[in-house]
N, C-alpha and C positions, 0 to 999 in steps of 0.2 A: 177606859172603855176602848177595847181594841178596835181599830178602824180597819183592818185588814185581814181578811181569811179567804185566802186564796187557793187554787189548787197549785201543789209544788211542780214546778216546771223540772223535767228531767233532761239529761243530756248524756251523749255517747262518750266512752272514755277515749284518751290519748294515750300511746304507749311513748314512753319517753326513749328518744334515739341520741345517746350522748348525753352530756352534762346540760347543754342550753338549747337543743333543738328538738322538743316534743313533736310527735308526729301523730295525727289521727289513726284509728284503725283501719285496716286497710279496705274494709267494707264501706268506709265512709269517703274513700278517696285520699291521696297523699295531701295532706296540708301541712305545713310548716310553720311553726310560730317562731318569728325572729324576736330575740329579746330586745326591750326598748323600755326606757323608764324616763322617757323625756316628759315635758309639759303635756297636760290634757289637750287633744284637738279641739277644734270648734266643729259643732254639729250645726247641721241646717235642720229645719223643723217643717216637714211636709203637713198638709192639712189632714192626710189620710193615708193609709196604706193597706195592702194585702199580702200578707206572707205565709207561704206553704212550707210547713218544718216535717223533716222526717225525725222521729223519736225513737231511739232504740237504747237497750241495755245488753250487757254482755251475754245473756242467756234467752234472749227473745228475739222474735223476728221484728218487734217494733210495729209502730203504728204512725199515722200521719195527723197533723194537726194544722188546720185551716184558721188563722187569725186576722181578723179585719178589725181596723181601729179608725174611727172617724173622731178627729181631736173638737174638743178636748174631753168630753164625757163618754163616748159610746164605744162600746167593742162587741164584737160578735166573734163565737169561737166553736169549733167543731173538732172533737175526738173521732178520728175514723179510723176503723179496723175491718178489714174484709171488703172495703169498698162503701160501707155503709157506717152512718154517724151512730156512736152510741151514747154521746153526750154533747149536748148542744147548751151554749151558754151565751145569752145576751144580757149586756150590763149597759145601762144609762143613769142619768141622774137620778138618784135615790132609788132605783130599781133593779133587781136583777132576777132573770127568769132562766130556769133550768129546763130542759127537756131530754128526757130518757129515750133510749131506742125505742120503746114503746109507743111513744108519741105523747104521753103524759107531761105536761107542763105545771110548773108552779112558780109563783112569783113572790119573792120577798121585799120589803123595803130595807134599804141600807143608809147606812152614814153619808152624806153627800161628799162627794169628791171627785176630782178628774179620773179619767180611766184609769183604774188599776193594773189593766194588763199592758198598759202604755209605758215605755220606758223613756224618760226624760233626762238624760244626763247633760244634756246642754245646759241644764239649770243648776246643776250641782256637783259636777265631776270635779272641779278644781276644790272646791271645799270640802268634798268627802276625801280626797286624796290627802290633803292637809290635815285632816282630822284622824287620818289613818283607817277609814272604814271602806276605801277603794284603794285599788293599786294598779297602776298600768304598768303589765309586764312583758307586752310584746305585740307585735303587729303579724297579721296572716293575710290570706287572700281567700275569699269566699265569693262563689259566683263571678269570678274574674275581677272583684274589687277588692281594695285594701280594707282592712277593718282592725280595730285596736282591741286588744284583749285586756280586759280590766278582771282584777280579782276581788271578790266580795265574800264575807262571811257566809251568805247564803244566796239563793235565787234572787235577781235584781228585783223582783215583782213580788217579794214575799213580806214586805213593809218595811220599817225603818231598817236603814243599813245596820249590820252588826260587825262586832271586831272580827278581824280575818283570823282564822284557826291556822296552825302550822301543819295540820293532817286532815281538816275538813275545810272546805272552800268550794268556790264557784267560780268558772273562768268564764267570761263573757265577751265575746267579740262583737264590736260596734261598728258599723260602716259610718261613713261621713254624713249620713243622712239620719243618723242617731238611732237606726235599726238594730235590734238583736238579730244577728245572721248566723250565730254560733254559741252554744252552751256546753259547758264540761263540768260535771260534778264530780268532786273527789271526796270520799267520805273514809275517815280514818286511815287515810294514806293510799286508798284503793280507787282508782276511777270507776264510777259507778253507773254512769249513764251519758247521752249526748242528746242534743237537740239542734238540728242543723236546718238552715234555710235552704231549699231546693228551688224555690220561685218567689220572686217580688214583684209587686205592681204598685205604684205610687199614685196617690189621688184619693178623693173621698167618695167615689161612685158606689152606690150601694154593691152593684152586681150580686152576689149570691149572699151578702150579708142582710140579714132580717133583723136591724137594730130594733124594730119595734114589736119584735116577737112576744105574742100574748102568752099569758099563763093564768092559771087559777089561783089568785091571790090568797095567800094564808091569811086566817082571822089574826088580828092584832093579840088575841089572848092564846092563840098557838104559836106565836113567836113571829107571826109574819110582819108586824110594825105597821106604820100608817105615815102619811104624808100629806099636807094640804099646803095649797099656794096662798100666800096673804098678800095684801097691798103693801107697797114698798114702805109706806109711813107706819106700819102696824108697830105697835109696841105693847108689852103687856101692863095690864093696870096696877101691878104691884110686884115687887122685888126688883133686883137692879137689872139693868140693861144697858148695854154698851155698844157704841157704834162710832164710826169714823164719819169725818166731817162731808167728804166727798169720795167718790170713786178714784181708784188709782190712775195715773195718766193713762188715756186711750181705751181703759176698761168701761163697759158698760154694766149698770146695775140691771141684772136681767130677771131676779126673782129673790123674794124673802118667804121662806117655808117653816112651817111648823113640822118637826119631823119625830116621829118615834121610830128609830131603827130597830131592825130585827133583834128581839132578845129572848128568844125562847127560855133561857135560865130565869129569868124574871117570874115566869109561869111554872117552873118545873115541880114544885112541890105546893100544890094547892091548899093542903091543910095546914101548912107552915106560912103561909103568906100573911103579910101584915098589910091590910087594905087601907087606901085613903078613902076619905069622904066622897070622893068622886068615882069609887069603884075600882081604881087602878092599884096594882102593887106598888107598895112603898118604895121599891128598889127600880121602878121603872125610870129609865132615863129619857128625857123630853128635851128637846133644842129648839132653838130659834135658828135658822140657816139663812146669811145672804150669800147669794151666788153672783160671781162679777165674770166678765168674758172679755178677752181681748183677742181675735183669731182664733189661733190654736191653744193659746194660754187661759188658764181658768184660776180663780181665786175663790175659796169658800171661808168665810166666817160664821163660825160655830159656836154658840153659847147656850148653856142649860143648867141643868141639876136634875137630881132625881126626885120622884113625886114627894119623898119624905124629907127633902131636903139634906140627904146624907152628905158626909165630907168627902171630898175626891183626893185622892193621893197623886201626886207627879207621876207622868209615865216614867217608866223605867228606861235607861239607856240614853236619855238625853243630855245635851250639853247645858250647864246652867247660864241664864242670859238675864241681864237687865232690862225689864219692859217699862221702865219709867215709874213715876209716882201713882199712877192711876192702877195699872196692873201688877206693879211690884216685881217679884220674882217669878221666872219662868223657864222654859226648857225649849230647847232647840232639837228636834229629832230630823235628821238628814235620810231622805228617802230617795230612790232612784226614779219613782213615780212622781210623787208629790211631796215635797218636804212640808213641816209643819212647825209652828210655834204654839206652845200651849202654856197656860197660866190656871191657876184656881184661886181666883179673887173671893173677896166678901168671906173670908175667914174658912175659906177651903169649901164651901157648900154650893160654889159655882164653877163651871169651867168653862174656858175660853179655848178655841183652838183655830188657828190662822193656817189654812192648808193651800198650798197652790203649786203651780209649774214654774215658780219664780226663784232668782237666787235667795239663799237665805237670809242675806242681809236685808232684802227689799221686804221679806216676809218680818222680819223683827221691826223694821221702821213701820209697818202697816200697824202690828200690835202697839207699838208706842204711842200710835197716833189716835188710839181708842180714847173715848169719852164717856163718862156716864151720863144717861140721858134720863129726862123726866119720864113719868108714867105715861101711859098712852092708852088707846084702844087696839083690840085685835079684829080685824077686819078681813074675811075672805076676800081674795081677789075676783 
């Protein structure tokens, strides 16, 4: 089950000058990348920020992007052309709202996770470099500050990190606050786009960001999904359920939810659907999610199944990990926004995902600490 479906971030090209000193297009201003392959720097973690980007491609005049983030779950983003927003997106825990330039807004329920627009290399950079999913290639200066250029196989906010290609990759410059201040995309050996910060404000003040932007909720049978807050001690009355004994150090257990994330494909062919006795498509995925928060950090433990108890395949691209005698074999997927540990226990007809803005070894330790719980009762909060 894919956890991330994001807009592809685009970036303005560099023109190589010499073998070692690539420079941005003149229209973006002269920025030189100094080669550097040293250890990953340490990043601070502000509670929120607002970045204005210019996004350009070789044959276009470009557009403006306004990105607001309030950690750990919320983001607000506007794509602006001709001085007017043509697409506005608000993301928060379990919800994503889209507003078009006509003012029409739609809301869908999503799998629970930390903000997908937010980049958190502070938790994963050294691990990803060791796994060869990320490479520190140099330093540059943007808005008068030093930033560090990391090469990845795709845009940093496009989901789990991918192997770095020799001719197709993305270079992202991250400043000491952990913020993306510059991106460059190279496709099949040609620089195709640039995304560059022109203004940065630190802090979680709302300002122009409408994190609570409302929209018309799509019905579950139209692929809109659903979400319901439960009491923290809720457990299903049948079927396996795993839990941790206590919240990780300094984390607060802020919610347990039953979630049906947006799955339009489950309703795509109504004539061919296998319906359950409850009236839901058999392929529909339903999960129980626990959410923990510590300042700007978040942890989500998601577990579930399909309505018809279909078998789950391990996610592709992960690293095999041992999750102990309870969960058994699992996979670690490194991500620049929130890494995850996955397992498919109970003969594969259940899944568990431990997702968070924590170092991968901490996520693995949390997964290993989970134990099977007795049946209980599901109660709305």
